[in-house]
N, C-alpha and C positions, 0 to 999 in steps of 0.2 A: 590205490591207484596204480596198480602193477599192471602194465600191458601185457605181460606175460600169462596172466590169470585171465583177464578179461580184454577183449579187444573191441573196436568200436561198434561192431554188430552185436556183441553181448550187451554192451551198454544201451543201445538202441532196443533191444528186446526187453531189458529190465524197466526201461521208460514206458515201454508200451503195456507192460503187465503190472504196473504199481497198482496196489489194492486201492479202493477208495474206503471211505469211512463206513458207508453201508455195508461193503463187503466184509469188512473187519467186524463189524457190530454182529452180522449174521453168523460168522464163524465162532465168535466168543459165545454167542448165545447157544449155538448148537453144542458147543463144548461144555458148556455150564450144565445143559440137560442131561449129557451123556458123558460125564467126566472120565469114566473108565474105557471110553471107546477110543480107540486111536484115530486120528485124524489122517485123513489121505495126504499123500505127498504134495499134492496142489495146494490144499488148505494150510498145510505147514509152511510152504515156501511163502504163501501171501501173508501169514502171521509174521514170519521172519522179517519180510520186507517192511510190514507196518511198524514193527518194533523199532526201526531205525529212524532217528530224529532227522528231519530235513532231508529224506532220501532224495526227492526231486531236485533240490538244490545241489546236492552233492554230485548227482549225477550229471546235471548240467554243467557243473564246473568240469568235471572229468571229460566230457564230451567236448568242451571247448578246448582243453588242453590237448587233447588228441587232434582236433580238427583244425587248430590255427595254423599249421605249417601249410596244410593243402589249400586252405582259403586263402592265405597270403600269396601261395604259388599262383592260384587262379587269377590273381589280380596283378601280380608283379610281370609274369611271362608275356601277357599280351602287350604290356607298356613296354617292355624290352623289345619285343618283335617290331612295334610301332617306331621307336627309337632307332633301332637298326635300319629299318626300312627307310627312314628319312636320310639316314647316313649313306645307304647304298645308292639311293637316287641323286643325291648330291654329287657322289663321287663318280657316278657312271658317266664316261664319256659318251659312250653309246646313247644313252638317254639324251644328252644334250644334241648330240648330232642329229638324233631322229626329229626332235622338236624344231631344231633349225632346218632340216630338210622340208618338214611338212609345211612349215610357215612359208619357206621359199616357194614350194609348188603352189601353195594356196594364193600367194601374191601373183605368181606367174599366170595362174588360171583366171584370176579375177581382175588382172591388171590393176592391182591396188597394193599399197605399201603399208599394211597394217603391222603392227609390233608383237601381235600375240594371238592366240585362239584357246578356246575351251578345250581342257585336256579330254573332255568326254568324247570329242570328236575323233580321237585316235581309235576308238572301236567301230567307227564307221568308215575307217579307210579299207577294210576289206569287203565292204557291201558297195562302195561307191566305185563305178566302173567309168574309163574313158570312152568317149564317143568313137574312137578310132578302131582301136584293138580289142575293145571290150574287156580289157583286163583291169583286175581290181587296182585301185590307187595304192593300195599297200604293196602291190608288186612293184610299182614304179619307185616308191620310197625304197624299198630294200635294194633294187637295181642300182640307183642313184648313190645310196650309202655304201654299197659294196665298191662301186666305182670311185667315189670321192675319198672313202675314209675305208681302205681295205683291211685297216688293223681293228675295226668295229667287231664287236661280239654279238652273240645272238640275244643280248638284253636279259633273257629269262634266267641264266645262269648268274648273272650280276646281281640279281635283285631277289634272292630267295627269300629274305625276311620280308619282302613286299607281299608274296604270296601267301606266307603265314599270318601277316596280320590282317590280310583280307578275308581269312577264315575266322577271325575273332569278332565278338560282339561287344564293343566299347560301351554301349549304354548299360550292358550287364556287368561290365567291369565297374562302372560307377555303382550299380545297384549293390554289387558284392562288396564294395569298399564301404557304403553306407551300412550295410548288414554287418560287416566286420566290427564297424564302430560301435554299433548298438550292442554287439555281443560282447565287446570288451567292457562296455559300460555296465551292462547287466551282470557280467561275471565279478566285477568289483563289487557292485551292491550285494550279490549272493555271498561273497567272502565275508563281508562285513555282518551279514546276517548270522552266518555261522560263528562268527566271533562274539556277537552279542548274546546268542543263544548259550554258548558256553560260559560266558560271564554270569548270565542269570542263573545257571546251574551250579555255579561255582566249581566246573570242572577243570582240574589241572591236566592238561594235555600232554605234559612233558613225559617222555617215556613210552606212550601209546604211539600205535600207527598213525591215528589221526593227527598227533603231535608232530610227528615227523614229516608229514605231507602238507601241513598248513604254512610252514615257512617256505617249502616248494612252491606251493600255489602262489603265495605273496611275491616271491621272486618271478615267476612265471607271467603274472598278471603286470608286474612293473616292466618286464622286458618286452610283453606284448604291447604295452602302451607305448613304449620308445619306439618299437619297430613300426607301429602303426603311424606314428607321427612321421616318420621317415617315408613310409609309403604313400601318406597323403601329400607329403611335398614332391615325391616323385611323380605321381599321378598329375598334380597341377603343373609341374614344369613341363612334362611330356605333352600335355594336351595344349598348353600353351605355346610350345615349340611347333607343334603340328599346325596351329592356327598361323603362327608366323612364317611357316613353310608354305602354306597355301598362299599367303600375301605375297610372299617371294615370287611365287609361280604366276602371279598376276590375278588371283582370285579378289573379287570385291569383298568388303567386309561382311556384307548381307549374305554373300554366297559361303564364305568361311563359317558363318553361324550355322548354316543349313547343311554344310558337308560333313557327313560322317567319316570318320577314319577307315572304317571297314569297307565303305562304298569307294572311297578314293583308291585305296589300295587294290580293291578287286578290279577296278577299271584298268589299272596299269597292269595288274597281273594278267588279266584276260587279253590285253593288247600284246604283252611280252609273248605270250604262248603263240598268238598268231603271227606275230613277227618272227618268231624262231621257226615256226612250220614254214612260212612263205620264204625265208632266207635259206632253209635247208633245201627246198625245192629247186631254188635258183641255182644254188652251188651244185646240186645233184644235175641239173639239167647242163651247167657248164661242163661238168666232168664227161658227161655223154658227148657233147660237142666236140671236146678235145679229143676223145677217142675217134669220132668220126672224122676229125681233121687228120689225125695220123693215118687212118686207113685211106683216106681220099689224097694223099700227097702226091700220088701218080697221076691226078686229074689233070686235065689241059688248063683248067680254070683255076688261078691262083685263089689260096684259101682266103686272103685278105679281101680280094675282089668279090668272092662269094659272100662274105660276112657283110660288106658295104651293101651289096645288093639286097640282102635279108633286111638290114637295117632300114633301107629305103623303101621297101615294099610293105613291111609288117607294122614298123612301129616308129614312123618319121617324127610323130609328135613327141615320143619319148627321147628321140635323137636330138631333136631341137632343144627340149628342156635340158638335157644333159649338157649341151655346148653352152647353154646360158649359165647354167650352174658352174661350169668350169672357168668363167671368166673372173677377173680379179675383183671386179666390183661386187659380184655375187657372193663370192667367198668372203669377202669382207662384211656384206651384210648379214651372212649366216653368223659370222663369229660374234658381232655385237648383239645379237638376239640371243646367245646362248644364256641360259640361267647361270648365275656365279660369276660373271664377268663385272659386275658392278656398275653396270652402265644404265642401270634403271630396271624398272619392272614392266613386263608387257601387260597392257591393259586392253587394247583393241581385240576384237574378236574376228576370226576368219570364218567365212561362210563359203567353203570350197565345194 
């Protein structure tokens, strides 16, 4: 089992060309009919492979030893991304401010005082437009957020792990974990088969290459079994934590059961992309307005008066909402609805 001699592809080729008993019988029969005729290299290779006892079992053990690390990584990395994604969302003040602002806008437009809304509605903000300016609701959210929380970020850069988790398939992670458990169990049985075969033949493996590799295989399987137990515990805890995180965000238990981690993360990731693009557009527009103000300082109409006229003519509803959100009562309502304040979980839905 020297990887410098045979790599994983070589082992796969050997597994694919293992001779059957019929092939070996045909080669031996042809050799007995013409004992002085040399065999072709292909037939010699098949005879050599056929002379090895339990070749298939040995190759499967070798393949398992080479594949274990990569299979473990395919399970552990998505779980790490999901764990980090939940931490980033919990720590992101911008995400909390967005939820609070969207909730306040929904209550304002509907004339209601609900405590929460479905997070899937975040992706609808760019498609819902106001009746006055025909601007996307996401534009108003970004404008209010920049005004009320100028220290807010573009969100997307805060939740990079959410984007990575949204690209994973966590049903495949569960399947890979079950497959790895089955391979560990099968490898242990295969090693016992080799040990029993050696006992029946009375082979003393000490000093042979097989004897030096057998203890290594035993240590590998023992270590793999321990690492697999840890991996099972990590998977269970991360998934349970994700379910608790959804409950914290106000999901019902039935919704928690039906929500896949990758779908949830993709929803947040897609929204963060739209939010960042809209925010950058607003900031770019403000830079242009500042340049125009600097160039127009010699105008007879004061800059503040022109801005007031523009607000009145173009987005009066936006201005009214902004004034409402600036009141102490509204800010207090925003704060108490933020996730993580310990004031309860949002349960109602907003139909904005």
